Structure formats: structure tokens, C-alpha cells
C-alpha positions as CSV (number, residue, x, y, z in Angstrom):
1,X,0.0,0.0,0.0
2,X,1.3,3.4,-0.9
3,X,2.1,5.9,1.8
4,X,0.3,9.2,1.7
5,X,2.7,12.1,1.0
6,X,3.4,14.3,4.0
7,X,2.1,11.7,6.5
8,X,4.7,9.1,7.1
9,X,2.7,7.5,9.8
10,X,-0.5,7.0,7.7
11,X,-1.1,4.6,4.9
12,X,-4.2,4.6,2.7
13,X,-6.3,6.4,5.4
14,X,-5.7,3.7,8.0
15,X,-3.6,4.4,11.1
16,X,-0.6,2.2,11.6
17,X,0.5,1.4,15.1
18,X,3.6,3.5,16.0
19,X,5.6,0.7,17.6
20,X,8.8,2.8,17.8
21,X,7.1,5.7,19.4
22,X,5.0,3.5,21.7
23,X,8.1,2.2,23.3
24,X,9.0,5.7,24.5
25,X,5.4,6.7,25.5
26,X,6.0,5.8,29.2
27,X,9.1,7.9,29.2
28,X,7.1,10.8,27.8
29,X,4.5,10.3,30.4
30,X,7.1,10.3,33.1
31,X,8.7,13.5,31.7
32,X,5.3,15.2,31.7
33,X,4.7,14.1,35.3
34,X,8.0,15.5,36.3
35,X,7.2,18.8,34.6
36,X,3.9,18.9,36.4
37,X,5.4,18.1,39.8
38,X,8.5,20.2,39.6
39,X,8.0,23.8,38.4
40,X,10.3,24.9,35.6
41,X,12.3,28.0,35.3
42,X,13.5,28.1,38.9
43,X,17.1,28.8,39.8
44,X,19.3,25.7,40.4
45,X,19.7,26.7,44.1
46,X,15.9,26.1,44.6
47,X,16.3,22.5,43.3
48,X,19.2,21.9,45.5
49,X,17.2,23.3,48.5
50,X,14.4,20.8,47.6
51,X,16.8,17.9,47.5
52,X,18.2,18.9,50.8
53,X,14.6,19.1,52.2
54,X,14.0,15.5,51.1
55,X,17.2,14.4,52.9
56,X,16.3,16.4,56.0
57,X,12.7,15.1,56.2
58,X,14.0,11.6,55.7
59,X,15.8,11.8,59.0
60,X,12.9,13.4,60.7
61,X,10.7,10.6,59.5
62,X,13.2,8.1,61.0
63,X,12.9,9.6,64.5
64,X,9.7,11.3,65.4
65,X,7.3,8.5,64.8
66,X,9.3,6.4,67.2
67,X,10.0,8.8,70.1
68,X,7.1,7.6,72.3
69,X,8.2,4.0,71.7
70,X,11.8,4.9,72.6
71,X,10.6,6.6,75.8
72,X,8.5,3.6,76.9
73,X,10.7,0.7,75.8
74,X,14.3,2.0,76.2
75,X,14.0,4.7,78.9
76,X,11.3,2.9,80.9
77,X,9.0,6.0,81.3
78,X,5.3,6.3,81.0
79,X,3.2,8.3,78.5
80,X,2.6,11.2,80.9
81,X,6.4,11.7,81.2
82,X,6.6,11.5,77.4
83,X,3.8,14.0,77.0
84,X,5.4,16.5,79.4
85,X,8.7,16.4,77.5
86,X,6.8,16.8,74.2
87,X,5.0,19.9,75.7
88,X,8.3,21.6,76.6
89,X,9.7,20.6,73.2
90,X,6.8,22.4,71.5
91,X,7.2,25.4,73.8
92,X,10.9,25.7,72.9
93,X,10.0,25.3,69.2
94,X,7.4,28.1,69.4
95,X,10.0,30.5,71.0
96,X,12.7,29.3,68.5
97,X,10.5,30.3,65.6
98,X,10.4,33.9,66.7
99,X,14.1,33.9,67.5
100,X,15.0,32.3,64.1
101,X,13.1,35.0,62.3
102,X,14.9,37.8,64.1
103,X,18.3,36.2,63.6
104,X,17.6,35.6,59.9
105,X,16.9,39.3,59.4
106,X,19.9,40.5,61.5
107,X,22.6,37.9,60.6
108,X,21.4,36.6,57.2
109,X,19.4,33.5,56.2
110,X,22.3,31.1,55.5
111,X,24.1,31.4,58.8
112,X,20.9,30.7,60.7
113,X,20.1,27.7,58.6
114,X,23.6,26.2,59.1
115,X,23.4,26.8,62.9
116,X,20.1,25.1,63.0
117,X,21.2,22.1,61.0
118,X,24.5,21.6,62.8
119,X,22.9,22.0,66.2
120,X,20.2,19.5,65.3
121,X,22.8,17.0,64.2
122,X,24.6,17.4,67.5
123,X,21.3,16.9,69.4
124,X,20.5,13.7,67.4
125,X,23.9,12.4,68.1
126,X,23.6,13.0,71.8
127,X,20.2,11.3,71.9
128,X,21.7,8.2,70.4
129,X,24.9,8.3,72.5
130,X,23.5,8.9,76.0
131,X,20.3,6.9,76.3
132,X,19.2,8.3,79.7
133,X,16.0,9.9,80.8
134,X,17.5,13.2,82.1
135,X,19.7,13.5,79.0
136,X,16.7,12.8,76.7
137,X,14.5,15.4,78.4
138,X,17.2,18.2,78.3
139,X,18.4,17.5,74.8
140,X,14.8,17.2,73.4
141,X,14.0,20.7,74.7
142,X,17.2,22.1,73.2
143,X,16.4,20.2,70.0
144,X,13.0,21.9,69.8
145,X,14.6,25.3,70.1
146,X,17.4,24.6,67.5
147,X,15.4,22.9,64.8
148,X,12.7,25.6,64.9
149,X,15.3,28.2,63.8
150,X,15.3,26.6,60.4
151,X,11.7,27.2,59.2
152,X,11.4,31.0,59.2
153,X,15.0,31.4,57.8
154,X,14.3,29.0,55.0
155,X,10.9,30.6,54.1
156,X,12.7,34.0,54.0
157,X,15.4,32.5,51.8
158,X,12.8,31.2,49.3
159,X,11.3,34.7,49.1
160,X,14.8,36.1,48.4
161,X,15.6,33.6,45.7
162,X,12.3,33.6,43.8
163,X,10.2,36.7,44.7
164,X,6.7,36.3,43.3
165,X,6.9,32.5,42.9
166,X,6.7,31.6,46.6
167,X,3.5,29.6,46.2
168,X,5.1,27.2,43.7
169,X,8.3,26.8,45.7
170,X,6.6,26.3,49.0
171,X,4.4,23.7,47.4
172,X,7.4,21.9,46.0
173,X,9.2,22.0,49.4
174,X,6.0,20.8,51.1
175,X,5.8,17.8,48.8
176,X,9.5,17.0,49.3
177,X,9.0,17.1,53.0
178,X,6.1,14.6,52.9
179,X,8.1,12.3,50.5
180,X,11.0,12.3,52.9
181,X,8.8,11.7,56.0
182,X,7.0,8.8,54.3
183,X,10.2,7.1,53.3
184,X,11.8,7.8,56.7
185,X,8.8,6.3,58.6
186,X,9.1,3.1,56.5
187,X,12.8,2.9,57.0
188,X,12.8,3.9,60.7
189,X,10.9,0.8,61.8
190,X,13.5,-1.5,60.2
191,X,16.4,0.4,61.8
192,X,14.7,0.5,65.2
193,X,14.4,-3.3,65.2
194,X,18.1,-3.3,64.9
195,X,19.1,-0.4,67.3
196,X,17.6,2.9,68.3
197,X,21.1,4.3,68.4
198,X,21.4,3.8,64.7
199,X,18.1,5.6,64.2
200,X,19.3,8.7,66.0
201,X,22.7,8.7,64.3
202,X,21.2,8.3,60.9
203,X,19.1,11.3,61.6
204,X,22.2,13.3,62.6
205,X,23.9,12.2,59.4
206,X,21.0,13.6,57.3
207,X,21.2,17.0,59.1
208,X,25.0,17.2,58.4
209,X,24.5,16.2,54.8
210,X,21.9,18.9,54.3
211,X,24.2,21.5,55.9
212,X,27.0,20.6,53.6
213,X,24.7,20.8,50.6
214,X,23.4,24.2,51.7
215,X,26.9,25.5,52.3
216,X,28.1,24.6,48.8
217,X,25.1,25.0,46.5
218,X,22.6,27.6,47.9
219,X,23.5,31.3,47.9
220,X,22.3,33.9,50.4
221,X,21.3,37.1,48.5
222,X,20.0,38.9,51.6
223,X,23.2,38.1,53.6
224,X,25.3,39.6,50.8
225,X,23.1,42.7,50.9
226,X,23.6,42.9,54.6
227,X,27.4,42.7,54.3
228,X,27.5,45.4,51.6
229,X,25.2,47.6,53.7
230,X,27.5,47.3,56.8
231,X,30.6,48.0,54.8
232,X,28.9,51.1,53.3
233,X,27.7,52.3,56.6
234,X,31.2,51.9,58.1
235,X,32.8,53.7,55.1
236,X,30.2,55.9,53.6
237,X,32.3,57.8,51.0
238,X,35.4,56.0,49.9
239,X,35.0,52.6,51.3
240,X,38.0,53.1,53.5
241,X,38.2,53.8,57.2
242,X,37.7,57.5,57.8
243,X,40.9,59.4,58.7
244,X,41.1,61.1,62.1
245,X,42.0,64.8,61.7
246,X,44.8,66.3,63.7
247,X,43.8,68.3,66.7
248,X,42.8,71.9,65.9
249,X,42.6,71.3,62.2
250,X,39.2,69.6,61.8
251,X,37.1,71.2,59.0
252,X,39.9,73.5,57.7
253,X,41.8,73.7,54.5
254,X,45.5,74.2,54.2
255,X,46.7,77.5,55.7
256,X,43.2,78.3,56.9
257,X,42.5,79.0,60.6
258,X,40.2,76.7,62.4
259,X,36.7,77.9,63.2
260,X,33.6,79.0,61.4
261,X,34.0,80.6,58.1
262,X,32.3,84.0,57.7
263,X,31.4,85.3,54.2
264,X,30.3,88.8,53.2
265,X,27.0,90.4,52.3
266,X,24.0,88.5,53.4
267,X,26.0,86.3,55.8
268,X,27.5,89.3,57.6
269,X,24.0,90.9,57.8
270,X,22.7,87.8,59.5
271,X,25.5,87.9,62.0
272,X,24.7,91.5,62.7
273,X,21.0,90.8,63.2
274,X,21.9,88.0,65.6
275,X,24.0,90.3,67.7
276,X,27.4,89.2,66.5
277,X,30.0,91.3,64.8
278,X,32.0,90.3,61.8
279,X,35.6,89.2,62.2
280,X,36.8,92.5,60.7
281,X,34.7,94.6,63.1
282,X,35.8,92.5,66.0
283,X,39.4,93.1,65.1
284,X,39.0,96.9,65.0
285,X,36.7,97.0,67.9
286,X,38.2,95.3,71.0
287,X,35.8,93.9,73.6
288,X,34.8,96.2,76.4
289,X,34.7,99.4,74.4
290,X,31.9,101.8,75.5
291,X,29.0,102.7,73.2
292,X,29.4,105.5,70.7
293,X,27.3,108.6,70.5
294,X,24.6,106.8,68.5
295,X,24.1,104.4,71.3
296,X,25.3,101.3,69.3
297,X,27.7,98.9,70.8
298,X,30.0,96.4,69.2
299,X,30.0,92.8,70.4
300,X,33.1,90.6,70.3
301,X,33.1,87.4,68.3
302,X,32.1,84.5,70.5
303,X,34.5,81.7,71.1
304,X,33.5,78.0,71.6
305,X,33.9,78.4,75.3
306,X,31.4,81.3,75.7
307,X,27.9,80.9,77.0
308,X,25.2,82.1,74.5
309,X,23.4,85.2,75.6
310,X,19.7,84.7,76.6
311,X,17.3,87.6,76.1
312,X,15.7,88.8,79.4
313,X,12.1,89.3,78.3
314,X,11.0,90.6,81.7
315,X,13.2,93.8,81.5
316,X,13.1,94.5,77.8
317,X,10.8,97.1,76.2
318,X,9.1,96.3,72.9
319,X,9.4,99.9,71.5
320,X,12.9,101.4,71.0
321,X,11.7,105.0,72.0
322,X,11.2,103.7,75.6
323,X,14.7,102.4,75.9
324,X,17.2,104.5,77.9
325,X,19.9,104.6,75.3
326,X,18.5,107.5,73.2
327,X,18.2,107.1,69.5
328,X,18.6,103.7,68.0
329,X,18.7,100.4,69.8
330,X,20.0,100.6,73.3
331,X,22.5,98.3,74.8
332,X,21.1,95.5,76.8
333,X,18.9,92.5,76.2
334,X,17.3,92.0,72.8
335,X,13.7,93.1,72.5
336,X,11.0,90.4,72.5
337,X,8.2,90.8,69.9
338,X,4.8,89.8,71.1
339,X,3.2,87.2,68.7
340,X,-0.3,88.9,69.1
341,X,-3.5,87.3,69.9
342,X,-4.1,83.7,68.8
343,X,-7.2,82.7,66.9
344,X,-9.1,79.8,68.5
345,X,-9.4,76.7,66.4
346,X,-13.0,76.2,65.3
347,X,-13.0,72.3,65.6
348,X,-9.9,71.1,67.3
349,X,-8.9,67.6,66.4
350,X,-8.5,65.4,69.5
351,X,-5.2,63.7,69.9
352,X,-5.2,60.1,69.2
353,X,-4.4,57.7,72.0
354,X,-1.1,55.9,72.0
355,X,-2.6,52.5,71.3
356,X,-4.4,53.9,68.3
357,X,-1.2,55.4,66.8
358,X,0.7,52.2,67.4
359,X,-2.1,50.0,65.9
360,X,-2.1,52.3,62.8
361,X,1.7,51.9,62.5
362,X,1.4,48.1,62.7
363,X,-1.3,48.1,60.1
364,X,0.8,50.2,57.8
365,X,3.7,47.8,58.2
366,X,1.6,44.7,57.5
367,X,1.8,43.3,61.0
368,X,-1.9,43.3,61.5
369,X,-2.4,41.2,58.3
370,X,0.3,38.7,59.4
371,X,-1.2,38.4,62.9
372,X,-4.7,37.8,61.4
373,X,-3.3,35.2,59.1
374,X,-1.6,33.4,62.0
375,X,-4.7,33.5,64.2
376,X,-6.8,32.0,61.3
377,X,-4.2,29.3,61.0
378,X,-4.6,28.5,64.7
379,X,-8.2,27.8,64.0
380,X,-7.1,25.1,61.5
381,X,-4.1,23.7,63.5
382,X,-6.2,23.2,66.6
383,X,-8.6,20.7,64.9
384,X,-5.7,19.1,62.9
385,X,-3.9,18.3,66.2
386,X,-6.9,16.2,67.2
387,X,-6.2,13.9,64.3
388,X,-2.9,12.9,66.1
389,X,-4.3,12.7,69.7
390,X,-8.1,12.2,69.9
391,X,-8.8,10.4,66.6
392,X,-6.8,7.2,67.3
393,X,-8.4,6.8,70.8
394,X,-11.8,7.4,69.3
395,X,-11.4,4.9,66.5
396,X,-10.1,2.1,68.8
397,X,-13.1,2.7,71.1
398,X,-15.4,2.4,68.0
399,X,-13.8,-1.0,67.2
400,X,-11.2,-0.2,64.7
401,X,-7.6,-1.4,64.9
402,X,-4.4,0.6,65.0
403,X,-3.7,-0.5,61.5
404,X,-6.9,1.0,60.3
405,X,-5.9,4.3,61.9
406,X,-2.4,4.1,60.3
407,X,-4.0,3.5,56.9
408,X,-5.7,6.9,57.2
409,X,-2.3,8.6,57.4
410,X,-1.0,6.5,54.5
411,X,-3.9,7.9,52.6
412,X,-3.0,11.4,53.7
413,X,0.6,11.0,52.6
414,X,-0.4,9.7,49.1
415,X,-2.9,12.5,48.7
416,X,-0.4,15.2,49.7
417,X,2.2,14.0,47.2
418,X,-0.4,13.6,44.5
419,X,-2.4,16.8,45.0
420,X,0.3,19.3,45.8
421,X,1.7,19.6,42.3
422,X,-1.8,19.5,40.7
423,X,-3.1,22.2,43.0
424,X,-0.1,24.3,42.5
425,X,-0.4,24.1,38.7
426,X,-4.1,24.8,38.8
427,X,-3.6,27.7,41.0
428,X,-1.0,29.2,38.7
429,X,-3.0,28.5,35.6
430,X,-6.4,29.7,36.8
431,X,-5.1,32.6,38.8
432,X,-6.2,31.5,42.3
433,X,-5.5,34.2,44.9
434,X,-3.7,33.3,48.2
435,X,-6.6,34.6,50.3
436,X,-9.1,32.6,48.2
437,X,-7.0,29.4,48.8
438,X,-6.9,30.1,52.5
439,X,-10.6,30.6,52.7
440,X,-11.2,27.4,50.7
441,X,-8.9,25.6,53.0
442,X,-10.9,26.7,56.1
443,X,-14.2,25.7,54.4
444,X,-12.8,22.2,53.6
445,X,-11.5,21.7,57.2
446,X,-15.0,22.6,58.5
447,X,-16.6,20.1,56.1
448,X,-14.2,17.4,57.0
449,X,-14.4,17.7,60.8
450,X,-18.2,18.2,60.5
451,X,-18.3,14.8,58.8
452,X,-16.6,13.3,61.8
453,X,-19.5,14.3,63.9
454,X,-21.7,11.8,62.0
455,X,-19.3,8.9,62.9
456,X,-20.8,8.9,66.4
457,X,-24.1,7.6,64.9
458,X,-22.8,5.6,61.8
459,X,-19.7,3.7,62.5
460,X,-18.4,3.2,59.0
461,X,-14.7,3.4,57.9
462,X,-15.8,5.1,54.7
463,X,-16.8,8.2,56.8
464,X,-13.4,8.4,58.4
465,X,-11.7,8.0,55.0
466,X,-13.9,10.6,53.4
467,X,-13.2,13.0,56.2
468,X,-9.5,12.5,55.9
469,X,-9.6,13.1,52.1
470,X,-11.5,16.4,52.5
471,X,-9.2,17.6,55.3
472,X,-6.1,16.7,53.3
473,X,-7.3,18.8,50.4
474,X,-7.7,21.7,52.8
475,X,-4.3,21.0,54.2
476,X,-2.7,21.1,50.8
477,X,-4.4,24.4,50.0
478,X,-3.2,25.9,53.3
479,X,0.4,24.7,52.8
480,X,0.5,26.3,49.4
481,X,-0.8,29.7,50.4
482,X,-0.1,30.4,54.1
483,X,3.7,31.0,54.0
484,X,3.4,32.6,50.6
485,X,0.8,35.1,51.9
486,X,3.1,36.1,54.8
487,X,6.0,36.4,52.5
488,X,4.0,38.7,50.2
489,X,3.0,41.0,53.0
490,X,6.5,41.2,54.6
491,X,9.1,43.8,53.5
492,X,12.4,42.4,52.2
493,X,14.4,43.2,55.3
494,X,11.9,41.7,57.7
495,X,10.8,38.5,56.0
496,X,12.4,36.4,58.6
497,X,10.8,38.3,61.5
498,X,7.4,38.1,59.9
499,X,7.7,34.4,59.2
500,X,8.9,33.8,62.8
501,X,6.0,35.8,64.2
502,X,3.5,33.8,62.1
503,X,5.1,30.6,63.2
504,X,5.1,31.5,66.8
505,X,1.4,32.4,66.9
506,X,0.4,29.4,64.9
507,X,2.5,27.1,67.1
508,X,0.3,27.9,70.1
509,X,-2.3,25.5,68.5
510,X,0.1,22.6,68.6
511,X,0.7,23.2,72.3
512,X,-2.9,23.9,73.3
513,X,-4.5,21.4,70.9
514,X,-3.7,18.1,72.6
515,X,-4.5,19.4,76.1
516,X,-7.6,21.3,75.1
517,X,-9.0,18.5,72.9
518,X,-8.4,16.0,75.7
519,X,-10.3,18.2,78.2
520,X,-13.3,18.6,75.9
521,X,-13.4,14.9,75.0
522,X,-13.2,13.8,78.6
523,X,-15.7,16.2,80.0
524,X,-18.2,16.8,77.1
525,X,-17.7,13.8,74.8
526,X,-16.5,13.3,71.3
527,X,-19.5,14.8,69.6
528,X,-18.7,18.1,71.4
529,X,-15.0,17.8,70.3
530,X,-15.8,17.3,66.6
531,X,-18.4,20.0,66.7
532,X,-15.8,22.4,68.3
533,X,-13.3,21.5,65.6
534,X,-15.8,22.3,62.8
535,X,-16.7,25.6,64.6
536,X,-13.0,26.7,64.9
537,X,-12.5,26.0,61.2
538,X,-15.5,28.3,60.4
539,X,-14.0,30.9,62.7
540,X,-10.7,30.6,60.8
541,X,-12.7,31.3,57.6
542,X,-14.0,34.5,59.1
543,X,-10.5,35.6,60.3
544,X,-9.0,35.0,56.9
545,X,-11.8,37.2,55.4
546,X,-10.8,39.8,58.0
547,X,-7.2,39.6,57.0
548,X,-8.1,40.1,53.4
549,X,-10.0,43.2,54.3
550,X,-7.2,44.6,56.4
551,X,-4.6,44.0,53.6
552,X,-6.9,45.7,51.1
553,X,-7.3,48.8,53.3
554,X,-3.5,48.9,53.8
555,X,-2.9,48.8,50.0
556,X,-5.6,51.4,49.4
557,X,-4.1,53.7,52.1
558,X,-0.6,53.3,50.6
559,X,-1.9,54.0,47.1
560,X,-3.6,57.2,48.2
561,X,-0.5,58.6,49.9
562,X,2.0,57.6,47.3
563,X,4.6,55.6,49.2
564,X,2.6,55.2,52.4
565,X,3.0,56.7,55.8
566,X,6.4,57.2,57.3
567,X,7.8,54.1,58.8
568,X,5.5,51.9,56.9
569,X,6.6,48.8,55.1
570,X,6.8,48.7,51.4
571,X,3.5,47.5,49.9
572,X,4.0,44.9,47.2
573,X,2.1,45.4,44.0
574,X,0.6,41.9,43.9
575,X,-2.4,41.5,46.2
576,X,-3.1,38.5,48.3
């Protein structure tokens, strides 16, 4: 059969199977999947940072699922002791988030990241080396402080490397973190059956490897800007250390006497009006000479050691004819001119209270928006904490096994890895706003936890699985938008501080969530707890809406005044 010209793959109108191309079709699908998962056009440092995040989260996945088991089996302590140590670990992590943000702005992003990774490696090594209860408690608290320095500094570094594309990169890092944790959790059980010491030391090795990768492959643009700024402030003109002038010659040219320079004309007139004589007059008119016939006096040129003369208003007369020196201006104190009667203000504006002025300044700097975003996230993290603490107990009481509960988290991990690149690509393609994604996340959390309230009447595993799917979708949307929204509000030189503040406020939910959820469940029951989690999610939706309004007002105010009020942060052009 003769081939049709121009169509090498078609013969006589019938399609021939492309066996050669079909062999490479899976490769093309894999390449397309990689392009979907990994955003293109990013600097190489971002991809290195993502690879390091996988390594780091692999070590975290090795250790953290096994900490309670280590406390009970190796240290011989009970769950109350383990919970107490975990509480102080979370408290130190909450404080460390704020500290890490401040250090990232003052010392640079990269030094803080290296300190955090190397300190975490040392803590993991100590936990494996000295397997004692006191050592474990002390090192775990320090571990919480040190490891929490990493997050705000890394988020600020992402904003420095790819401004305007934070949502894509945060989604990529979030997916990398979940991949590493899932692989580490699977590998940690095998290593723990051999030795817990190997588990901790493998974790320390991952921290050290990430630190080495960060040191060699990831730049620090903000740190370089800080160093240039400090050199410029130390040497403002020439870049060299300023020379110290010889005594008595400061501010003079060669051969010119030290002291103030006096010109002629208008400058001399101003000196005369101020009561000072010019240098020429002072030379021909020595101090202490009596007044001439016209009643004028000459005043000597003041020297740096002289006290300035103060007018005595109580003894001066406003009209020169009433002075005792005859014609002209008499010797003595300078006359004081009365300003005249003051007109009363028709409608005086009352002074604003100090708290109102401070709140207005915080709003202009974007701090109000960041606090509202963090408070809204507390309304989501508090319910999410119940999935770790209350849900396993509740499911076992309803007759489900521990394996059934673990399967829910396997479903969560698979959905996070699968949905993160898809949601990020859709958000970029369809123009989803960050505030819209946050509000959608809150609505999905409310729907998922609301579905859990029905499990008290209908005990079906499908309800638990459906609730986990809905909550996971909301989790992905929040992970893609929350840190990106904070980064978009923060000015360039305070990105670390703003991220640290947001992390500190949101971290309160992880401390109060287990305790508060346990109290509600024990005293009011599980129906009340799941209803409370749905209500707090709806409250988060309202707070995110309020944050959107506050940010819109800030941008409108900055647009109406040009560059904004004094002391206000730079307002980015892209809205939330």
C-alpha cells in the first residue's frame, strides 16, 4: 500500500501502530509528570534546596514516629512523662520560631540555617549516644529550640531567591517534606528493630548532609546585601576607614585657621542681626569698648567656650523709644516681639491615644495582616492536632484497629504527594489568589471535621476515610498559600521576623491542641469535640476574610498617599 505524502505514519487512510514511538510513551508520560510536579524556570539553588529538604525530612521521619516507643521501651518511662517532654519541646519550638526569624533578618538566612542544621545534628547524636531519661529530656527541649530556627529562615530565603513565585516553591518543598517523612517512617521501623542508636545517628547524618549541601550549593542574597550595607555604613564615602584629623585642624583647609567661616554680604548681615560682629569689626573693635554717640555697641566674636546670651524678656521694652539709650537700639537684652492674639481653632482635632497610633503603624507595616493570618491558622491547626491525639483513641473505642488508623495517614501522605503539584499548577493556571485558597482551606476543614460528627451515629470506615480526604485537600491548599501570603506581606528586610512571628502564633495551637482537645473529650464527649473543631474551622474562615479586608485597606491607604506613611513597610504590587 502506498504511503500518503506528507504523512509518514499513515497509509491509505488507516492508522498504523507506532511501535517505535509507543516504546517511548511511558518515558514521555514520566517526563510530563516531572514537569507537572517540579516547576520549571527556577534557579538551580531552589532545586538543591528541595533535594536537601528530602534528605532532612527523611531523617525526621526516622525519629519522630518512634519517640514515644523509645521513651517507653528504652527509657522505661510512661506516657505522661513523654507528653510532658513533648510539651516543653513544642514550647521551645514556638519560641525558637520567633528567634529564628529575628536572627535571619539580622545575621542573614544562610548562617541561621547552618546553625540550625548543625545544632540539630549534635542533638540527634547526643540522643543516640547517651540513652538516659535526664539527657533525653534536656536534649529534646534544646532540639525543639534549635530545629525551629530553620523554618522562618528557609521561608525568607525562598522569598529572596524567587520573589513572586513563593507559592510554587513552598508547594514543592512541602511535597518534598512529605516524601521524605513517608520514606523515613518506613525505613525507621527497620532500623529501630536493629538499634535505636542507629536511628538517631542516621538522623544526625541527614542533618549534616543537608548542611553541607546548603553551604556549597545555595546562595544567600540577603546576607550579601547585609554585608554590603554594613561596609557602606562603616565607610560611607570612599569605602576606607575615615581618617582622624589632627587636633585643631578639623574642618579647615591648608593654611586656613580653624573655626567658622564668615562670608560677606548676606552672611554678615545675618551675623549683625543675631547680635554678633563680623571678624573685621571684632578686630578693629576690641571687647569692652563703650557705646558710641549713636548708642550702638560692638560685640566681640564668641568663642567656643562662651555661653550664649539669653534675652531677658522681663526687663526688655518692645518699643525702641522707651529704651534709655537714646536714638537707635539701646545696649542690653534683645527686644521680644509679642506674637499677638491667637485665633481659636473652630473644631480642634483630638489627639489620638497611643494605642491607636501604634495600631495604625502596625497596620501600615503589614503586621496586622500577618497576625490575622496566623490567628486564622490557629483555628485550623487546633482541629488538625486532634487527628494525632483524639482520633486514634476514638477509632479504637469504636472497634477499629491501630492498622486502620495508620492506613488513614498513609492515605493522607499519598494525597499530599499527588495533590500538591496538581493544586499548584491549577492555582497558577487559573489565577487563584492566596486569600481565596486560605478561605477554601478553612471551608474544607470545616466540612471534614463536620463529617466526623456523624461517625458517632454511623460507624463506617468510609466516613473516616472521606473526612481524611476532605481535610487533606484543605491541608494542601493551606500549605501552598499560608507562608506565601506572609512572604508577600512582609518587606524584604523583615521577611524572617514576619515568618517567625507567624510561626510563633500558629505554634500555640500545637501546644494547646492536645491538652484542650483532651479536656473537651473527657468532660463533654467526642460529639462536642468534633463540633468544636468544625466551629473553629469556620472561625478561621471569618478571620481569613478579615485579614483580606485589612490588607486591602492597607494597600488602598498606601496607594492614596504615594509611598505610604512614614515608617510603613513597602507594599507589594501583587495583592493576596
